[in-house]
C-alpha positions in Angstrom: -0.1 -0.1 -0.2 1.4 3.5 -0.8 1.4 6.2 1.4 3.1 9.1 -0.7 3.1 10.3 -3.9 4.9 12.7 -6.2 2.9 14.9 -8.2 4.5 16.5 -11.5 2.2 18.3 -14.0 -0.9 16.8 -12.8 0.3 13.3 -12.9 0.3 11.3 -9.6 3.2 8.9 -8.8 2.2 6.8 -5.7 5.1 5.2 -3.6 6.0 3.7 -0.6 8.1 6.3 1.5 9.6 3.2 3.6 10.9 2.0 0.1 12.1 5.3 -0.8 14.1 5.1 2.6 16.1 2.7 1.1 17.7 4.3 -1.3 17.6 8.3 -0.6 18.2 9.5 3.2 15.8 12.2 2.9 12.5 9.5 3.5 14.6 7.5 5.9 12.5 7.5 9.4 14.1 9.3 12.1 15.8 12.0 9.8 14.6 14.8 11.8 11.9 16.1 9.7 8.4 14.7 8.5 7.9 14.3 4.5 4.6 15.2 3.1 2.1 12.6 1.9 2.0 14.5 -1.2 5.3 16.2 -2.7 4.9 18.2 -5.7 7.9 18.5 -7.9 9.0 20.8 -10.7 10.4 18.6 -13.6 9.3 16.5 -16.1 7.2 13.5 -15.4 9.4 11.3 -17.3 12.5 12.3 -14.7 9.9 11.4 -11.9 9.1 7.8 -13.7 12.7 7.3 -13.8 13.5 7.8 -10.2 10.2 5.5 -9.5 11.4 2.9 -11.9 15.2 3.2 -10.3 14.0 2.6 -7.0 11.3 -0.2 -7.3 13.6 -2.0 -10.2 17.0 -1.2 -9.7 16.9 -0.2 -13.2 17.7 3.3 -14.8 17.5 3.6 -18.5 19.4 6.7 -19.8 19.4 7.4 -23.6 20.7 10.5 -25.5 17.0 11.5 -25.9 16.3 11.5 -21.9 19.5 13.6 -20.8 19.9 17.5 -21.1 23.1 18.4 -22.2 
């Protein structure tokens, strides 16, 4: 069951705070602050999707057309 979500350009990306805590210290319990249930992000939905895919699948696809130079 998901307990948080990223919102980017009106799209929602649900996730488990604990799962993200395995990869990013920002989401770890006891980091000294609360992480909101909804996190608005200012980037492309594709970028958020890449991060979610990486956290859940340990896979990150980087191609020439997905990277700004």
